[in-house]
N, C-alpha and C positions, 0 to 999 in steps of 0.2 A: 657401298664404299669399299675400296680394296684395302686389305690388311697389309701391314708391313711384314713381308715374309722373309726379306733378306736379313741375315744375321747381323745385328747391330753391334757396333764396337763401343758405343756410348752407353752409360748407365742412365742418361736423361730420358724421361718418359716422352719420347717423340710421338706425335699424333698428326694426322693430315688435316690441314685446313679447318673446315667446319665440323670435323668429326666430333661427335658428342653433343651437338647443339640441341638435340631433342631429349636429353637426359633431364628428368624432372628434378628440381631442387628440393632437397629435404627441408622440412620446416619444423619449427617448434610451435609457432602460431602462424597459420597459413596466411601468406600475403603481408606478414608483419615482421616476424622474427624468424630468421633462418636457423636451421639446426647447425650445431657446431660452430657458431659464428661468434664474433666479438661485437657487441652492441652496447649502446649507451642511451640513457634518457637523462636529459639535463634541463635545468630551469633555475630560476631564482629562489631564494628563500620564500617559503609560504606558497609554493606552487603545487603542493600535494604530490610531488614526484615520488616520494617514498610510498604513499598510498597506492599509486599506480603500480609500482614495483611489486608490492604485496599482492595486489589483485592478479597480476600476471603470474606470479609464483604460485598462488593458490589454484588458479585454473590449470596450470601445467601439472601440478601435483594431483589434482582431482580428475584431469582429463576432460573437464567441462569446456565447451566452446567459449571463447572470449570474444565479445563484441560481434557475435555471429560467425566467427572464424573457427575453423577446425584447429584442434590442439593435439599435439603428439605428447601423450602422457608419459611422465617419468618422475623420478624422485627429484627433489629440489633442495639445494643447500643455500641458505640465506645468511650471508655474513653481515651482521648488523654492527658495523664498525663504531657506531655512536653508542652502543650498549643500551642500558636501561630496559624498560619494559614496553616501550612504544611498539616495537615490531610484534611482540607476542600478543599484545592487545589488538592490534590491527588484524592479525591472523585469526584471532578468536572472533572478532566481529564478523569477518568473512564467513567463518564456519557457522555462526549463528544465523546469518542472513541469507546465505547462498547454499550452504552444504547441509541443510536440515539438522544443524547443530552437531553434526558428526565431526570428530577430530580427524585432521589430516595426518595419518600415520607415516606418510612418506615425505613430509615437510620437516626439514631439520634446520636449526639455527646455530650460529656461532655468535655469541654476544660480546665480541671483542674484535678489534681490527686484525687483519692479516696483511702481509706485505709482499705482493707478487714480485717486487724487485729483489727480494731476499730468497735465495735457493731453499733455505730451511722452511720458510713459510709455504713455498710452492709444494714442497714434498708433503707437508702436513695436510694441505688441501687435497692432494691426490690420495693420501691415505684415508682421509675422511670420506671421500667419495667411494673408496673401496669398502670401508666399514658400512656405509649406508647400503651398498649393494648387498652385502652379507645380511644386514638386518631386515631388508625389505624385499629382496629378490628383484628389485628394480634398479636399473642404472640411473645415475644422476644425469638428467637432461639439461638442467639449468642451475647455474651458480650465479648468485647476485652479490655484488659488492656495493654496500651502501655506507659510506660514500667513497669516491676516489680520494678525496682529501684525507679522510681518516685512515685509508689504507695505503697512503703514500709515504708515511713515516716522516723522516727529517729531510727527505729529498726535495728538490725544487721542481714543482710541476710545470714551471715556465721554461725549463731547459729541455731541449730535444734529447740530450744524453740521458737525463734521469727519467724522462717519459719513455724513452726507448727501453730502458731496463724494466720499467713497469709493464710495458706492452709485451716484452719478451717473456716475462713471467706468466702473464695471462695466456700467451700462446702455448707455453709449456703445460699449463693446467688444462687447457682445451684439448691439446694433443693427447694427453695421457688419460683424460676422463671422457673424451668424445662428447663434451657438453658445450652448450652455449654459455658464454659469460656476458652478463648484463651489468654494466657499471652505472651506478647512479652518480651524477656529477652536477656541479654548480655552473651556472652561466657566469660570464664575466660582468664587470660593471656596465659595459656597453652590451646589452643583451642582443643587439642586432649583429654583433660580431661572433656570436656563437658561444660555445662552452669555454670555460676558463682554462688557461694554461697553454702549453705548447700545441701548435697545430699538428704535430706528429700524432697526437692521440686521435684526432678526427680522421686523419689520413689512413690510420690503421683499421678503422671501424668498417664493418660490413653493413651496419644499419645504425642510424642515429635519429633520436626523436627529441623534439623540444616540447616541454610542458609549461603551460602558463595558467595561472589562476584566472578564471573568468570573472572579472570585476572583484567584488568583495564577497561573493556568494561561495558556497561550497560546491565548486564545479571547476573543471579544467578544460583547456583546449589543447589537444594533442596534434602536433604536426610533424611530419617526417622531413628531416633535413638532409638525410642521405640514405639511399638504398642501392647498394652496389650492384646486385645482379637481378633486380626485379623492378616492376613498376612501383613508383612511390604512391602510397595510399593517400586518400583524401584527408583533409583536415577535418577532425571530428571533435565533438565536445562530450563530456561525461559528467554526470552529477554524483555527488557524494552525500550519503545520509548518515545520521547519527544512530548508533546502536548501543544499548545498555548491555555490558558484558558481564558485570558482577556487582556485588554490593561490598563495600569496604568495611573495615572493622568498626567504623562509626555509624554504620547503617546507611551510608549515602551511596547512590549509584555511581559506578565507574563506567564511563562511556568512551567510545572511539568512533571513528568514521570508517565507512566502507564504501568503495567505489561501485557504482551501478554501471556495469559494462554494456548497457544498452546505448548505442551511439545516437547522437543527434547533431543537427547543424549548430555551429557556434552562433551565439547571439551577437548581433551587430552592435546594438546599443546597450545591452545588458541592463535594461530598465529596472529589474528587481533591486539592483544595488543602489539605485537612486530613489526608490519609491518612498523611503522614509525621510528623505532630505527635504527640509523646508525651503520654500521660495525658489524651487527649481523652475526656471523659465524654459521656453522653447530654445532659446539661445544656449543656455547651459547644457540642455539635453543634446543639442546638435554637436557641441564641442565634445561632450562625453562620448558620443557615438563615433566621432572621428578618431579620438584617442584609442578606443577599443578596437576599431577596425585596423589601425596601424599596428597595434601591439599583437593582436591575434594573428596577423599575417607576417609577423617577424620583421616589420619595416621600422625604419628610424622614425622617431616621434619627437620632433622639436617644435618650438613656437612658430618658426618660419613655415615649416611644412603644414602645421595645423591651420595657420592663417590662409595658406593656399587652398587647403581642403574646404574651408568654410567659404572662401570666395567662389570656389567652383560650385557651391550650393546656392550662390546668388546672395550671400549675406555680406553686409557691410561690417568689416572688422577693424576699421581704422581707429575708432574711438573707444570701444568697450571690450575689445578682446581681452585685455589684461584683467579687467574686472571679472569676466567669465572664468578665466583661468584661476584667479585668486579664490573664487567661490569654491571650485573643486578642490583646491589646496586646503582651504579652511575646513571643509567637510571631510578631509583625510581620505578622499577618493583617489588622489594621485599624489606623487612626490616628485620633486625635481632632483635629478642626478646629473649635475653639470648642465650641459645643454639638453640632455635627454629628459623626457617626461615618461614616467612609468607608473603603473598601478601600485597603490599602497599594498605592502605585504602584511598579512595578518596570519600568524601560525605557520607551521611547517607541513 
C-alpha cells in the first residue's frame, strides 16, 4: 500500500482506505477485554457482578489466564466505592484458592468513591497510577470503579450532560494512564433495556457485559451485550464457591465467595435451585425452565410470553397457568416487577 508522500497541510492523521486493517488489537483479556478501553459489567442486585470484577482484576494482576483466555499482566487499581471490607475479603479468597495463598503485591485498592466528573478526582487517580508504577515497576493496566452510582456523586446519571462529564473524566484517566477502565454498573428496573441511566454511557463503551445470577445458586451467566471492534464471545456460565479466609475475634470463621473461571454452558432449567422445593410438578419445572431461558438470554419475561412458550411445548395453559406461577412466587424463586417476571435476588 502506497505511503502518503506529499507534504500535508492538515494536522489530521490521514490514512488511505483499509490501511491498518491487519493491525492486531491489544488486549487485557484476549477476546474479552481490550487494552486501553472503556468497558462495563452490569447486572441487578444479587448477580455477583462485583465478584466477577474481583476475579478479572486478580487474573490481570497475577498474569494468570482467565477462562482459558490469555491475559496481559499489569498492576491493578480497584476503586471500591462502597467501602467496607467486602472487596479485600474477596481478593483474599482468590489468593487462597487460586494463587497458592500468595498475596498480590501489584493489586491496589481505594476504599472510597472517586468522581471522574471532577477534575480533582481525575488528577488523583492519575497520581495514584504513577505511585503504583514507582512501587511495583509495573504500569497500571486495569482500573475498576465499583460502582458507577457510588462514583457519580450528586450528578444525575439519567442525563446525557452529567453522563458525558463522567465519560470525559474516564477518558482522561485512560489517556494519561494507558489503562483499561472497567465500570461496575446496575441494570435498570427493566433488565431487558440494559444498564441504568443515560444511553450515552453504553454508546461510549468499547465492550459491555451483562451478569445475571443463575437461579438461586452461587453461579452467574455472563453475556456480551457490546463488543466494538471484535467478535462477541459466547454466553457462558461460572460457578462460585465459598472459602474460609480467617477466624474472627470470637473464634468463628469468616468466609467469602470466589469465582471459578472455568466456563461452562448455562443451565436451561437450573434444576438445583428447585431440587429442595416441595411438590414441584412437571408443569412447575417447565415454567421455571422457560423463565430461566428468557432471563439468561436477556429477553423480556412476561406472563403473556411465558404462556406462549408453554403452548409451544404442547401444554394447556388456559386453566392452571396462574397456579403454577403462584407456586414459584410462594417459594421465592421469582418476583414480579410490574409486568416483568425476574429471578429473586439474594445477596450481592
